C-alpha positions, 0 to 999 in steps of 0.5 A: 774435214781434210787435214794434213796429219790425217792425210798422212796417217800412214807415215805416223810412227815412233821410236822404241823410246817413244813407245816406252814413254807413251806406255808409261805416260798413259798406263798402256799395256800390251797394245800397239802404241802407234796403232792406238795413237792413229786410231785416236788421231782419226777419231771424229772427236779428236781436236787437231791443231798445229803449233810451230813444228808439232801437231797436237791431238787432244782426245779422251783427256790426253794429248798426242804430240807428233812432229809435223815434218817427220810424222814421229809421235814424240809423246803422249800424256794425260791432260 
């Protein structure tokens, strides 16, 4: 299934503050947070929806929020 977020996965990124926030919220250590998020977004079981200016990716008990225009990962947290 084609999706604008998936089609632009190479543009997905985050800020240093975003990396810290996502690591803290999900308890991730010693992983590339952006690559971890990209893997989750590309997972066939990911439920990807767009609401307003953000994409929401629900998978494995967590929600990843991505800005729809800049492809910046804003946050990720457990559901």
